[in-house]
Each structure stands twice: as C-alpha cells, then as structure tokens.
N, C-alpha and C positions, 0 to 999 in steps of 0.2 A: 863421416860427417858430410852432409850435402848442403851446398849453398851456405856454409858457415854455421849450419844448425846442428847442434849435437843431439838434442832431444827431439825425437820425432814420434808423434802419437804416444807420448809418455814413455818412450823407450830411449834409454841412454845409449846412443849408438857407439860411443867410445868404449862401452863395456860389454858389447855383444860377444858371446862365446865363439870360440873357434874349435871346430871338430877335426880331429886327426882322421886319416884315411881308414884306419882300423875301427875307430869309433863310428864312423859313418856306416861302414859295412855291418857292424854289429847292430846298430840301431835300426837299419833298414831291414835286417833279418827279423828283428822283433816286430817292426811295423807290419810286415807281411803276415805275421802271426796274430795280428789284431791288437798289439800293445799300443794303447793310446798315449801313455806317458812317453814312450819312445818317439812317437810321432810328434808330440809337442817339443821334445828336445831336439829333434831333427829340424823342425821348423825354425826354432830359435837359433840353431847352429848354422842356418843358411840365410839368415836375415841380411848378412853382409852382402850376399849375392843380390838381394833386392836393392840394397843401397847402390851397388855398383851399376845396376841397370838404370835406376831413376836418374842418375847423373846425366845420362844421355838425353834426358828430357828437360834439362834445366832451363832451356829457352822457351818452354811451352807456356810460361806464366801461370801454370797451375799451382795450387797449394801443394807444398812438399808432403804434408801429412796425407793428402788425398792420394798422391802418386804412390806413397809408401804403402798405404792400405790396399790399394788396387794391386800393387806389385805382390803383396803378401797373398792375395787371393790367387794370383797366377802361380806363386810358389806352391801353395797348398794343392792346387790342381795338378801341378807337375809331380809332387810327391805321391799323390793318390793314383796317378796314371803311369808312373815310371816302371819299366820292366827291368829289373836288376839282372836278368839273365842275358841281356844284350850287352855287347862289348862297347858300351857308351858311358862316358862319365855323366853323373847326374847333372852337373852344371851345364854340360853341353846340351842336355835335353831341356833343362829348366829355363835357361835364359830366353829362348824363343817364346816359351809359354808366358813368361813374365812380360816380355816386350809386347806380345800379342794382346795380353789383358790390358796393359796400359794404353796401347794404341786404340783399342776398342773403346776404352773410357774417353780418351781425348776426342775420338771421332763422334761419339754419341753425346758428349757433354755440350749442352746448348747454353744460350745466354741467360736462361732462367737460373738464378742463383738459389741454391738450396742451403739452408742453415747448417752450421757445423753440427748441432745436436742431431738433426735429422740424418745427416750423412753418417755420423758415428753409429746411430741406431741401425741404419741400413747395412753398413759394413759388418757390424756385429751379427746381424741376422744372416747375412751371406756366409760369413765364416762359420757360424753355428750350423747352418744348413749343410755345408760341406763336411763338417765334423760328424754330425749325426748320421748323415748318409753313409759315411765311411764306417762308423761304429755299428750301425744297425742294418747295413746293407739294403736300405730302402730310403726313399726320400721322405723326410719328416713333414708333418703338418705344421701349419702356422702356430697352432696351439702348443705343439711339442717344442718348437723353437722359442716361443714366448716363455714357457716354463723353464727352459734351459738357461736363458739369459736374464730372466726376471723382469721382462718388459711386457706390457699388455699387448695382446695380439693386434688390437686396433692401431696402436702406435707403430707396430712393426709394418703392418700393411700400408699405413700412411707414409712411412719413411721409404719403403721400397718403391711405392708408387711415385714418390717425389723425385727419385733419381732416375726414373725411366723416361725415355723419349717416346712420344706417340708415334706409331708407325701404321701405315695403311696396309691391309692384307693384300692390296693390289699394287704395292710398290714393287717394281721389277728388281730382280737380284741377279739375273743371268740371261743371256741371249745366245742361242746357238742355232744357226741356220734359219733364222727368222722365227723360231719358236721361243717366246719369252717365258721364263719361269718367274713366278711371283712369290712374295712372302708366304702366301697361303699354301703354296705348293711345298714349302719346307716344314710345315707344321704337322705333327702327328695328329691324325684325325681320330682322337680318342673319344670325343664327344659323340660322334656319329655312331660309335659302337653301342651307345646307351640310348639312342633315340628310339622312341616307341615305334616309329614308322618302319624301322629295320625289321622288327619282329612281325609286322603285319603284312608287308608287301610280299609278293611272290618273287623274292629275290633269287631263290634257287632256280626257278624256271627262267628268269631273265638271264641269269648267268650261264645257262645252257646255250644261249645264243652267242656266247663269246668263244673265241679260240682259246687254246690252252694257255698261251702267254698272257692274254688279256685277263683271263680268269684268275691266273696267279697274281697278277698285279692288283686287281680289285680286292682279292682276298687279303693280301699283305697290307694294302693301304687302308681299307675300311673295316676289316675284321680283326687285324692284328695291330693296327695303329701305327704302321711304319711310315716314315717320311719318304718322299720320292728318292732322296739320296740313299737311304737305307735299302730301298727296293732295288735301286740300280746296282748297288754293290752285291746284293744277294743273288740277282739273276744275271749279272755280268753284262749289262748294257749301260748306255749313257743315261744321265738324268733327263736329258731332252727327249730321248726315245721313250722313257717311262711316261713322261708328260703327254706325249702324243698318243701313246697306246691307251693311257688312262682316259683321256678325253674321248677317244673313239669308242672305248668300251662303255663309258657312261652314256654316251649318245645312243648307242645300240640298246642299252638297258632301258633308257628313258622311253624310247620309241615303243618298246614292248609293254612297258608298264602303263603308258598313257591310254 
C-alpha cells in the first residue's frame, strides 16, 4: 500500500503474489527459454518491489499510478536485461533500474499536464513494445503495437508524443577538456545510411585520405549506425576522443569532396 492507496492502476496491491526463491529461479529459467507466460508471472511476482521503490518518491507530488506504471517499465527492463549467471540477486539489480526509470520520468516531466487516458495509452504502448521486442527479438512497428493492444496507431503516436519533452539536437550532454558532446552525437545515424547522396559521392576515395582510426570511426558511425558511445567502447577510447576524431575526419572528407 502506497500513500494509503490499496488499488493502483487497477491492481489490488494487498493481493499481489509472493514468489519463493525456487519459484523465481524456475521462472527465470523458463524466461530465458522464451516462455512469455513465465515472464508475466515473474513481473507480477515482483510488483511489490516496484511498490517499495515508489515509496521513496512519496514527496514528489506525482500521481502514484504514474509512478507505479513507470516503475513497472523499469522492472520489465531489469527482467529483460538481467544475467542470471552472475552472483547477484535480481532485486539488487532491479532496484537501481526502477529508480532510474522513475527519476528519468520526474526529470523529464514538465508542467504541461497530459490526460490520464493519454498516459494510459502511452504506457500500454511502451509496455507492449518491450514485450514484443522480447518475444520477436526485434523492435515492433507502431502497427504491430496497435494490433497487439487494440488501439489505433494514430492514437498511439499521439499519446507517445504527448508524454515526450522537446529537446534540441544541440543540447549539451557532456563536456570533457573543452570538447562538448551534444544530443546529436548520441543518436545512431541510421538515416544517413539510406540517404541517396551516400551512394553517389566518391566516399571511398575520400575515406582513403583518413588514417586507420578515423576510417574505422566513420565506418562505425555512418555505415553501421553506431552512436559515439558505442564506438568508444568498441575501439577502447573516450567518447570525447571519438567526437574529436570524427569531426577531423569529416572535415578532411568535406575538403576532398568539395
């Protein structure tokens, strides 16, 4: 029970199931083998964990139903990413994930109030996206999400858009040694892979002007759609270094192509 409220999002919290240790292990083994029924039971069996976490945010003045639904999204992400081979309790791994999801929500939630029905539709869509991704091992389309939950894709798009905050691609997210990294640097450049100009410009010749590391970074960023963070992890340097090398490489290529 949170803030004296027994029923949250239609769930009677006083009747939530409790899983024993052997049940948890058995269910997780089935989850790893793709058993979606076991996944649903595991989620239900850990909803008390979400309740315990949202108590920490009782002073936030946010609607308890909202916090619970956001916490459930964090729980689902924890279940889908948990490595049972590690010597770590699931709750130890899940709690920071749930807290992080709620903090992200509180940070991004602005003064524009979104209706309850829109929020519910958005949360259903987010949950269904996670479910279908796990089930089919690929990200679902809006149409697939709409068919799964029986809501028109137009309403889903509208609802998801309503709970988003606008953000500039030029908003700074990190600064290291005077080199600022922006939101646009964190986004996978998948669109550029499909641009017509990529097929027509003499990129192969331009890339011959780059050194080995610059060539590798440009290939990973613009041909494989990796983010700067992913590139940094792959080649073992900092994200700030990736940013500097990328800018120098693009400048070199631009000079050749002009």
